[in-house]
C-alpha angles and dihedrals in degrees: 000000000000092000090046091053090047092052093050088047092053090045091052089048091050093050091048090050091051091049093048091048091050090049093048090050092053093045089057093056126093116265131223123189107214117212105218120214135197117269141286083045125077126220117258108278144153119250091211118042111249093200144022116278120322139181113255110205117205134172124214117190116194117228126185107198149152118244142168109257096175132002106300095358118109122186135180111244137181115224145180107229092351101291138101108248102029116242125288115255119206127202139145128247109274094027123121117236112209111195126193110196118196127195108191118220087241091071123091103211143058114251141180137170130244114197115203085203092062131086123228134352094072089297089305093309092116092052101045109050108139133179123211109294095026136106132191135188121214131175130204135175116242100226100160126063115222144070118297141179125242125193148157114275110172094161142274118009091347089075098066092037092054094045093044087050092062102268099140142088141159144256126207117212108192123199109257090244093045133247124327131210126228089283096051092256122138116265129189133194125220094204136012131201131190118214117186114192114209133191113208130194116209118166120224123222125233090278093053097252119134110253126239130203139204095236143355097269092055089055095051103088094045092046093050091047090056093044092057090061086063086225114121117209089209136019109190144164119243099356104305144044104265096018091130103024133089113353087005094056120134115246135223142151133238109270096028121122109225125195116211118196112195124188134183114179096190118019137039115257139179117216118204129180109215109222092013143060144222098262088182123013123183102211114217088009096274116144092189091068125075109267121241115243138225095006119177094195129005132205127240113187119214109273095028147089129220131197124215129179125208131177107213114236103179136036128238136061118336121188120216110198149167096251092223081094092197089062090044101050106022099034101033108252096140139106139183133225115197107208123197124203144077124317117245111218091189092065094043137353141157109259096181121006119232112282138154115279 
């Protein structure tokens, strides 16, 4: 038994030594404070890493709030930095991501954050549990290149409730030398947009009207009752029906290559760009795999993010939808891209205008 204890002690000391060495290695690296921005925008970043590995510092502030998710429908949501989805984080493979998670004393619940891009410790969830009034800082190494979901996971039934109440986002870990096309050649994007698809569960009263509540805790039982039916009341992009349509449309120009990052932390979905294609689609979100080409619709499994690149060929309004069109039109999973430029008659033209026959 003494020898076994001695072995365990040596093993623990070795593990501590490795951890301290890794920490010292990260501490010696240059640091960059990343200013996170509301989706669909991405923070300023380089597509090709300018240096060796660095520490990317980010701050996520938890906000429990009520917001309008459709005209006349208010729901209590849980957010990172006040938005559904939470902000996109960008790093390069081999970088360290240092996350400060703050849970203001005005909140009611315990929260944490689980990064699908991280290794160990329940994705960081075990290290980041914070009660109202607390903050914590955790660092992980971005060892996999791709796009990944992050979300709150405080345990038990709280996990699906927090996720289905909007508490999720995404991180993009770029290869250090940038993205590659299907032939392994470098490819760059002119713009990038982050679309977070969210299923929401608001219970209706006896008259069919959506219920409202004085605070988040008061909404919990009804929201969980609706969740257990597996029937969302709303399926939206970026937190609300119409958040990315009409005057809120994304913008691009003919000839620009646009990267779309699409996440769904809970349910499967199938993005489709009407009038366009996925020139390159990184299935499963992995940038270390060869991208698929010329896709009409691509698949995003629940709990994942996927990236697709398209070079716009024609001007005008383009619709970006979940191609379960019931969910797109009736539930709200739709967005617009307004594209400027010159029309190309060779790609499409009217041969005979509409007339009686």
